[in-house]
N, C-alpha and C positions, 0 to 999 in steps of 0.2 A: 361295870366298870375296870377299868383297867387300873393296877396297884403299880405304879412306876418308880417306886421304889420300896426297900423290903431290905431283910436281914439273909444272908447268907446260910444254906444251910451245912455250909463247908468250906471254909477258905484255908488254904497248905500255899507254906512258900511265899506270901508277903507277909515279912512281920509286923506286928502292931503296930510299932513306930513310924513301920512307912508312908511315905507321901501320898495322899490324894491322886489316882492316875485315874485320867482318861481316855479311854477306846474307845477306837472303830469296832463295832461286832461284826463280824463275815463266818461264812461258813467256805469260803472259796482257799479250797485248801493249795491253791496254788497262785495266791498272793504275791505278788515281790517281793523275797527279804527284808528290803528297804521299809516297806511298809507293814509286812508282820511283823517287827521287833515294836511297832506301836498301836496292834492290833490284838481281841480278843476273838480267837477262836471259838465259833459255838458247835461244842463236838454232835454230831447225829447218828456215826458210827464208829466203829470198834479201832477203823483206820485213820489212827488221828497223825495228822503229820508234825514237822518240828518246824521249830525260829519262829514262833511270834509268844505274846509276850508272857499273855494268859492265857487260860483254857479255860472255857465253862461248858456247862452238861447241865440240863434241867434233872431234876432228882430222880425221875424213871431213864434218865442215859447215865446215871454217875457210875457205872460200870465202867464206859469209856475213856475215863481218865485213870484208869489203873493202870497201863502203859506210861503214863508218864509222870506220875506219882511220884513228887523228890527229887524230879530232874527240870519241871518248871513249876510255875505257879499253876494252881487251879482252884476254882471256886464252885460249889455246887448250888445253883440259884433253883429257888421252890417253882411250883407249877404255874403261878402266879405272871411267872416271866417268860409265859409261852409268846407271848406278842410279839417278842424281840425277832428282828430282822434285820439282814444284811443290810449295814449302811448304819444303824442305829448305832447311838453312842452312848456310853455308862460311861458311870463314876464310881471308882470304885474307892471304899474307905477301910483301908487294913485297920485302921483304929478301932472300929469298933464293928467291922466285918459287914457294912453294910455298902447299897448300891442302890444307884438310880439312874435311870432311864433321863438322860437329859434333850436328847433329839432323835423323833423318828422318822426314818427318812420319807414314810411313805402315808404321814399327816400333814393336814394344812391346819393344825393348831399346836403347833410348839411355840410356848412362853416360857423365857427363860427371866427365873428369878432374880432380881440383881442386890434386895436387900429387903430385909427382915423390919428395918425401920422406918417408921412413919412420924409426921409432924398433926399426925390426925387419929383419932382415936375411934373410928367411926362405927355406930350401935349394929351396925348388919356386917362388920367388916369378915370376908369371908378368909382373911390370912391374916389374923392377929397379928399387931405388932410388937416388936421386943427390942428392947434400948441395950442394944450389943452391937459390938464391932462387929460387923461380921464381911470387912471386905474380903476374907479370902472368897466369898460368893464369886464377886466381881473378877475378880484374878481367876479362878475357873469359867465366867463368863468370859474375859478376854481369850482363855487359852482356846477354848471350844469355836470361837466364831473361824477363826482359820480352816479349822476343819468338814465345815458344814457344806454341803455341795453347791456349785456353784448357782443348781438349779433352782435350790429354795424357792418355792414361791413366795412364802410369807412366814414373819419371826413375828414374836411380843415382845417387846420389855415391860415386867410387870414389877411390883413391890408387892409390902412395903411401898415405898416414896423412891422411884427411880434416882429422882432428880437432888434427892441431899446428897449425890457422890459428888454434885457441882461438876468443872469441868471433866472429872472421867468422865460422867454421863456422855457430855458433849464428844468425849474422844471417842469414846465406845460406837457413836452412831458413825463417826466420820472412818472408823476402822471396818465397818457393819458396809457403808457404802463400798467403801477402796473393794473391798474383798467379796461381795454381794451386790453389786452392782441392779441385779433385778429383781431383788428380793424385797417385797413390802413391809416396810413396818410399822409397827402397832404399837406405842406407848401409853400403858394406862399411869396416869399421873391425877394428883390433886387440884395441877395447875398451879400454884402457889407460886414457886421458883419465877416462872415467868413474867411474874410480877419485877422481877430485876430486869433493867435495860440491859445492863453486859450480858449477863446469861441468857437472854434469848434471841438476842443478837448472836452469841455463838453457836447457837443452836441453829437459828436460821442458813447464816452462814457456811452452816455444810452443805446446804441446794442439795439436799437428797430428794430425786425424783418419783417418791413414794413413799411420804412418810407420813405418820398423824397422829397426833394426841388425841386420846381420850380423856374428857375432866369430867368426873359429875360435876353438876347442879342441881340441887337438890329441894331447892324453893325459890320462890321472888322476892320473898320474906328472908331478910339476912338475917333476924334470929333465928328461926326455922333450919337455916341450909347450917349454922354454924352448930346449933343443939345436935344435930343427926352426924357433923363428923365430930361432936366435941372438941372444938377449936374457937378459941377466939380468933376475931379481924380474918376469919376465912372467907369468908362471899365478898370482901371487898378484893381482896389481893387475887380469890380464882378469878373474880371479873379484870381486872389489872389485867392478871396473865391470858386473859383467851383476849382483849383487848390487844395488848403487844402482839400476839401470837399473828394474829389476823392484821395487825397491821404491816407486819411483815411477809405476808400473804402465805402462812403456816396453814396446814390441813388441822381442820378441830374439830373433832365429834363430842356432843353434850352429853353425859349420860346422865338418867335418872331412875334409879332405884327405887321403885313402886311398891312401898306398903302403908303401913298406918298413920306414920308422921310423914310424909309427905301426900298421899293420894288423895283428900281432899283440896288441897290447894294448885293442884294438876292443872287444869285449866288456866287458872292464872296464869302459873310457870308458861303454859305455852304461849300465853299472850304476851308477857314478859318476854320472850323468847323472838317470839313475831316480831314485837315494835324495837327492842333493843340489840338484838344478836342476829336478826335475819341473816350477818353474811357467812354463820358457820355452816360446814361442808354437811355435817349429820346431827341428828338429835336422836337417841335411842332411849327408848322407852323400856325398862329392864325387870324381868320377876326376880323375886326373891330369890337367893341362893339359901338353902337351910344349913346351913355350916359355920364352923367361928364363932363369933362374938352373935348372929342371928338367933341363934339355939339357947344363948342364956338373956338374950332378952325379946325371946318369940311372945313373950303375952303384950307387949309395947309396938311388938313389928307386926304381925303377922294379919291378914283380911285375904278373906278368900278372892280371888282374882276372879270370878264369878262375879262378885258384888261388887267389885268396882267396874264392870263391864262399862257401864254407859257413860263414865266417868272418861273411861281409857279412850272412847269413843271422841269424845267432847275434843280433847286433848289433840289427838290424833286429825279430827276435823280440823284446828283452829292451824295447826302447823300447817298442815295441808294449803291450805288457805292463804298463808302465808308463802307458799312456796317450798316450804324448809322441807328439805331429804327428810324424811321419818323411816324409823324402825323399829319394831318391837321385836323384842330380845324374850326368850326364856319365858315364853307363853303357848299354851296348848292351845291348840284349835279351837277346841271344844267347847273352851271358857271366853274367847272373845264374840264380837258381835262380828257379821257377816263383814262390814262396814272396814273392819279392823282387820279382817284375814290376809289381805289382801299386801298388808303394812309387815306381818309377821315373818322373821327370819329363824333359820333354823342355826341358832347361835352357840349353844352349848361344846363346848370341846367333845370331842369325839371318846376321849378317855372315863369323862364323865356320864355321858349321856346313855338314858337308858328309857323305856318304855313299862304302863302298864300291863296287866295281862288281858284287860279289858280294850286294850289297844289294839290287839290284833284283828281286829276285827270292823276297823274303822276304815272307812273310804280314801279318809286323808291322812292315814297313820306318815305315808312318804313324804310330805310335804310339811309335816307336825314338827315341831321342837323339842317336842318329847321332855323329858325332866333330868335335872339333874339327878344324879343318884341319890343326895340327900335327901331329896324333894322325896323320891320313893320309899325311904325310907321312916321318914319322921312326918312330912307332914305335907302333905297339897290339898288339892280343891276338894270339895264334896261334890261337884259336878261332872267331873272327869267320865264321859260317856264316848262309845263310836258315833261318830259322825256318816249319816246315810246318804249319800248326792243322791243314790238312784231312783 
């Protein structure tokens, strides 16, 4: 697991009251001066060039900062930040001497948090919501988008609930389309804001060529869905949002997190989707991430994926029968049936993806999605084993 945020071992030259800074990391000593003034130079030798906004060094290279100490801001990073590469973008927060890597140029799993606020309180939320004014997060994202390379393949917008920003969220999508016209955008939303006709029409009017919104639908039973998300009227507004999006020819992915509160009606939900929402672009059946609220509600939620493998196969068969594009996320290949394996996707973000030692001899390891890091630490199937195909 990569630690995308942390505390500096040492921070000099940036007063505690200084504003947050978004800087592109570079090791290119020949960076043009106009670009160097907005860049963080990552020192790997003692011969340090001048003209950069901030100088960074990993803790084992801190001596390289000696000659510029007192002449320019410097920061010592912990060893856990050794994954930083040219082109990555980092946010420095002098107030609490911390940093966060916002974008990694060589990753296909760059997701941008737009807010921690949410109008759901899902039992298994991996990013527990906070009722705070965090508009500064959106401020930073709006500053970040112009810094991203036009070659960026894909980008995620997540929360909390991104659509709580209203028109500002729509404006962000428009900005992203203008500056990154070839970048695929995936939005994670509970879908309820799209029940608002004016809002959904503004969203559709952007006419983004590669935009999809992933919306959770946890049951065909409104009461069950509302219980899982801990919000009244959520099911009805979510369905209206989905219908509005598809009426305007917008791409929609339905997401179903599989756990003890959703698994028993999964085949009925698959049938409901096939009969009523046949026009969605994809259904993702997702394994549980053992973090956030999930850990506190684990007894209500946990079921070994091996124990529901037949139920999962039934749901996949129903969706396939209706020709609904279907993917299985966050499952290990050894705990699903042979019929389900072709639907499995390596979906876990690279910075939190791990494997168990027993996986080393598995013939399917290269195709397997592995585990969330939290799953390795806290709970995973009791039936993990190497698959032998020869």
